C-alpha positions as CSV (number, residue, x, y, z in Angstrom):
1,X,-0.1,-0.3,0.0
2,X,0.8,3.7,-1.0
3,X,1.2,5.8,1.9
4,X,2.0,5.8,5.3
5,X,-0.2,4.7,8.4
6,X,-1.4,6.4,11.1
7,X,-2.1,4.4,14.3
8,X,-4.1,6.0,16.8
9,X,-3.1,5.8,20.3
10,X,-6.3,6.2,22.7
11,X,-8.9,8.6,22.9
12,X,-7.0,10.9,24.7
13,X,-3.5,11.2,23.1
14,X,-2.6,12.8,19.8
15,X,-2.5,9.9,16.6
16,X,1.5,8.6,16.3
17,X,2.5,8.3,12.6
18,X,4.0,5.5,11.9
19,X,7.2,4.9,9.9
20,X,6.5,6.3,6.3
21,X,7.2,3.9,3.1
22,X,10.2,4.1,1.1
23,X,10.1,8.2,0.0
24,X,6.4,8.6,0.6
25,X,5.5,12.0,2.9
26,X,1.8,12.8,3.2
27,X,1.5,16.3,2.2
28,X,0.2,18.8,5.3
29,X,-3.7,18.7,4.1
30,X,-3.3,14.6,3.6
31,X,-2.0,14.6,7.3
32,X,-5.0,17.0,8.7
33,X,-7.5,14.8,7.1
34,X,-5.5,11.3,9.1
35,X,-6.1,13.7,12.0
36,X,-9.6,14.4,11.2
37,X,-10.6,11.1,10.9
38,X,-8.2,9.5,13.7
39,X,-9.8,12.3,16.2
40,X,-13.5,11.3,15.4
41,X,-13.0,7.6,14.9
42,X,-11.1,7.1,18.1
43,X,-13.7,8.7,19.8
44,X,-16.5,6.3,18.5
45,X,-14.7,3.4,19.3
46,X,-14.6,0.9,22.2
47,X,-11.2,-0.3,20.7
48,X,-8.8,2.9,19.9
49,X,-5.6,0.9,20.3
50,X,-6.7,-0.6,17.1
51,X,-7.6,2.1,14.7
52,X,-5.5,2.9,12.1
53,X,-6.0,4.8,8.4
54,X,-4.0,4.2,5.6
55,X,-3.5,6.4,2.8
56,X,-3.6,5.1,-0.6
57,X,-2.7,7.6,-3.6
58,X,-3.8,7.4,-6.6
59,X,-3.8,10.0,-10.1
60,X,-7.1,11.3,-9.2
61,X,-7.8,11.3,-5.5
62,X,-6.6,9.9,-2.1
63,X,-8.4,6.9,-0.4
64,X,-8.4,7.2,3.1
65,X,-8.9,2.9,4.8
66,X,-10.2,3.3,8.0
67,X,-9.3,0.0,10.2
68,X,-11.3,-1.0,13.3
69,X,-11.6,-4.0,16.0
70,X,-14.3,-6.0,14.7
71,X,-16.4,-5.2,17.9
72,X,-16.0,-1.4,16.5
73,X,-17.1,-2.3,12.9
74,X,-20.4,-1.2,13.3
75,X,-20.6,1.7,15.8
76,X,-18.1,3.4,12.7
77,X,-21.0,2.5,10.2
78,X,-23.8,3.5,12.2
79,X,-27.4,2.3,11.9
80,X,-28.4,2.3,8.3
81,X,-24.8,3.7,7.5
82,X,-25.7,7.3,9.2
83,X,-22.4,7.5,10.9
84,X,-19.9,6.4,7.8
85,X,-22.3,8.6,5.5
86,X,-21.5,11.8,8.3
87,X,-17.9,11.1,8.1
88,X,-17.9,11.3,4.2
89,X,-20.1,14.7,4.4
90,X,-16.5,15.7,6.8
91,X,-14.3,14.8,4.2
92,X,-16.4,16.0,1.0
93,X,-16.3,19.6,3.3
94,X,-12.7,19.2,3.7
95,X,-12.0,18.1,-0.3
96,X,-14.6,20.9,-1.2
97,X,-11.5,23.8,0.9
98,X,-8.5,22.1,0.0
99,X,-9.2,20.8,-3.8
100,X,-8.5,17.2,-3.0
101,X,-10.5,14.6,-4.1
102,X,-11.1,12.2,-1.2
103,X,-12.4,8.7,-0.9
104,X,-13.1,6.8,2.5
105,X,-13.4,3.0,2.8
106,X,-14.2,1.6,6.5
107,X,-12.9,-2.0,6.7
108,X,-12.6,-4.9,9.9
C-alpha cells in the first residue's frame, strides 16, 4: 500500500505517525485529514488502540482506509450507514476547501 499509516493510541492521545514507506510523505492536507478521521473514529470506538488509517494515493484521489476492531465496525458504520455517511460528508467539506478528491473505506 502506498502512503503512510497512522495509528491512533487512545481517545486522549494524539495519533502517532508510523514510519513512512520508502520515499513517501504525506502532504500537510493529507496529515490533517488523517488527524480529523483519527479524532472522530477513536472517540467512537471501544478499542481505540486498534484504529489505523492508511492513505492510498492514486492519480485522481486519495483513499483513506480506516481499519477498526471487528466489534467496533458497527459503531463506525452506524445504523443504516448514518455515521459512515457523516464521515464522508466531513471529508467532502475538507475536499471542497482543499481541492483534494477524497475517498473513504471502512474495513475490519
